[in-house]
N, C-alpha and C positions, 0 to 999 in steps of 0.2 A: 621575925622572919617576914620578908616580902616575897610573895609568889609572883614570879615573872616568867615570861615567855620570850625567847629570842629566836629569830629566823635568820639564817645566813644563806643567801641565794647567790651561788657562784656560777661559773661557766659550765661546769659539769654536773654539779649536784645542788640540791636544796636540802637544808638540814634544820631541824627543830630541837630546841632544848627548853624544857619546862623545869624550873628549879625554885627552891626556896633559898633566898639569899639573906645573909645577915652581914651587912657591910661593916659593922663595928668589930665583929670577931673574925671576919674573913672566911666565914663558912658558906659553902654552896652545897646544897643537898639536891642531887639530881632526882627528878621524878620521872621524866621521860626524855629520851634522846633518840632521834631517828634521822635517817638519811634516805633520800630518794635520788637516783640518777635520772636527771631530766634533760641533760645536754642543752641547756638554754642557749649556750654559745654556738650551737650548730650553724656553721657557715658564716658567722659574724666576721671573722678575719677576712673572708673573701668578698662578702656582699655589703657589709656594714649595717645589716638589718637582722632583727630577730625573726626567725622563720615561724610561720603560723603554727606548724605542728609542734615546734619547741615551746611556744607560748602555751599551747593547750596542755602539753605534758606538765608544764610548770603550774598552771592553774589547777589541774587535777590534784597535784600534791598539796597545793595551798588549801583546797577544799577539805582534804583529809586532815591537815594540820589544824584548820579552824575547829573541827570537831574535837580534836584532842585538847586544844586550849580551852574550849568551853567545858568539857568534862572535868578537867583538872582545876578549873576556876582561877586561872592566872589573872592577876590584877592589872598587869601592864604587859604590853607587847611592843617589841621593837623589831623592825624588819630591815635588815641591811642587805643591799644588793651591790655586787662588786663588778668585776672586770667586764663581762659580756654586756651588761646593761649600761655600763659607762660608755661603751664604744658604739652602741646601736643607735641609728638614726630614728627608729620608731620606738624608742624606749617609753614614750607616752602611752602606747598601747599596753605595755607591761604594767606601768604605774596604775592605769585605770583598772585593769583586771584584778590586781592585788587589792586595791582599795575596795572594790566591789565585794570581794570574797572575805577579806579579813578585817576590813574597817579601819585599816591604817595605811598610810601612804608609805611605800618602800623608800628608804633613804638610799639614793645612789651615792655611796660614800667614795671619797677620794682614796687613792692608794695609800697616802700617808695615814688616813684615819683607819683604814683596814689594817695597816701595820701596827698601829697603836693597840687596837682590839686584840690582834693576834698575840702581841707581846704580853699584854695583861693576862689573857686567858692561859697562856703557856707557862708563865713564870710565877704567878701569884702563889701557887702551892709549893714552889721550890724554895721559898724563903726559909732560911735557917738550916738548910742541908749543907753539911761540911764536905760532902764528896763531889760537889760541883762548884767549880771556881767561876766567879764573875770576872769580867762582863760576859753576858750571854750574847750569842748571835742566834736570833730566832728567825727561821726560814720557813715561810708558808708557801709550799708549791701547789698552786691551784691549777685550774683548767686553762685559764687565759693569762694569768700573770703570776709572778712570784714576788713576795714581799720579804725584804731584808730589814731586820731591826736589831740594832746593837744597843744594849743598856745594862744597867745594874739593877737598881730598884725601880728606875724610871727609864723611859726611852731617851737615848742620847742622839741617835740618828736613825733615819728610816728612808727607804726608797722602794718603790714598786716599779717593776720592769715587766715588759710584755712578752715574757716566755712562760708557758705553762704546758701541761701535757696535751690538752686538746688543741691549743693553738699550734704547737710544734707538729703534732700529728697531721692536722689538716693542711698546714702549709707545706710540709715536706714529704709526707708519706701517702697522700691520697692522690690517685690518678683516675680520672673519669669515675669518680664516686667510689672507688675501691681502695682499701688500705693495703699497702704492700705487705706481703706475707711470705717470708719476713722482709724487712727493709734491705736495700743494697748498701754497700759500704759508702757509696757516694751520698745516699740520702742521710745516713747517720752522720757523716762528716758535715753536711749542710745544717743539721740540727745543732751539732756541736758548735759550729761557727756562730750561729745565732745566740747560743747560750753564752759563749765566751764574750761576745760583744755586749750582751746584757750585763754580764759580771763587770766588765770595764765600766759600764754606765753606773752600775750600783756603787762601785768603789770611788766614784767621783765625790760622793756625799756620805757614804757609810764606811767606816773603817773596819772592813770585814776581818782583816787579819789581826786586829787587836783583841778579838774575842777569845776566851779560854774554853768556853763550852758551847758546842753547836747543838741547838734544839730544833728538831725537824717536825713539821706539822703537815697535816692533810693527807688525803687518800694515797697518793703515790708513795709517801714515806711510810705510812702505816702498813701498806701492802708489802712493801719491801721488808719490813720487820716481820710480818707474818710469814713470808716466804723463808726468811733467814732462820726463823724458829721452827720451820717445817710443821706449822700448826695444822691440825686436821680440819679446822674451820676457823673462820675469823673470830678472834677472842680479844676484845678490847682490853680486858683486865690484864692479859699477858703482854699485850703490845704497849700499853701505857707505861712509860718510863723504861722500856727496854733499851738496850744499847747495842748498836750494830757497828762493827768495825769497818774501817775503810776497805780492807781487803774483801770482806763479805759483800759489801755494797757493790764493789767492782765486779765480783763473780756473778752476782745476781743480775746486774745491769747487762753484762755481756750475754747472759743466757736469754734474758727478756728480749734483747734486740735481735738475736739470731734464732729465736724460736718461732714456730708457726702459731696461728690463731688457736688452733685445736690444742696445741701443747700448753699455751698459756691458760686457756679456758679450763683445762683439766686440773689446774692448781686448786686445791680445795678451799683455800682462803681468798680466792680471787673473786671480787664482785664482777658480775657479767658486764656491767657498764664500764669497767676499767680494762678489759682485755685488750682492746685496740690502742689504748693511750698510755698504758703503764710503762712501756719501754722508754718513751720520751720523758715521762715524769722521773723515772729512775735515773736517766742520764743527766737531768738537771741536778739531782741530788749529788750524783758522783762528781760532776764538774765543780760544784760548790766545794765539796770536801777536798778535792785536789787543789783548788785555788787557794784555800786558806790553810792547807796542810793539816786538816782535822784527822785525827786517828780514829774517831768514832763519832756517831751521832746519837743523841738522846732523843728518843721518839716520844712524842706527847699526843695523847688523844684529846687533850684540852687545848683549845685553840681560839680562833676568832669568835666562835659561838659562845664560849664562856666569857670572853671579853665583852661581848654585846650584852650578856645577862648582867654582868657586873655594872655596866654603864646604865642599864635600866634601873637597877637598885640604888 
């Protein structure tokens, strides 16, 4: 076993996984997995820069993670940064801060590389299951971007497009610093138009409709699963590999888009950092399911973070 640490820093959250990995047997033993909402991508779509307060929130999480990594004695660490830091003019400030705290330079990975990690993390443990038909379409709905990956045992095609729960919320639902509560039908239609254009773009290189099994990753998808199951609290063991029907996703999305902040915040499985952006994230999932005619989505708690850990080992 090799003890490794993986950090995934996205637009909305930063996450840590420390695990023992045995590449020869395909075994990954999780020792610590945690997530912090830092909203690194706050305002990036509008300003093109990482906000000072967003950087400080991210660095505070990095300091916490550095202590965990030290206590567990991970031999190797890989830090992957995705959409927000790809887009920002001042990403060098971000790189220097992470290097000072963790001793490694964050890799601002491409969308294609992000897609590869997501596919590996989500599908490695699905091998040999006869209830899921290949090829898979793995969809990672993040804060700033969504990755589409089609593959069997390996990636056949991948594409990253700039629609995510934070980006769509900030672009269409924020007016004078306040999120619409709830959104208007015109605002929802504007989000939907952006998503449909992004799906058109993805289909130029990824055969979305050839997939037989849709696998959904990241917080928007897992939260929809938690709501669908009416969980009394967020429970990753019940969410992992749950299956949510298209009809149930549509019902939940409609409710999220037409509910108030207070109503969404009252959902017991809802993370406070997702209350304002979950409607847009759910709409991305629904639009994908409608585009490819998926009757259900298989939800995975294992994603890009697991893929990064495998790459370290």
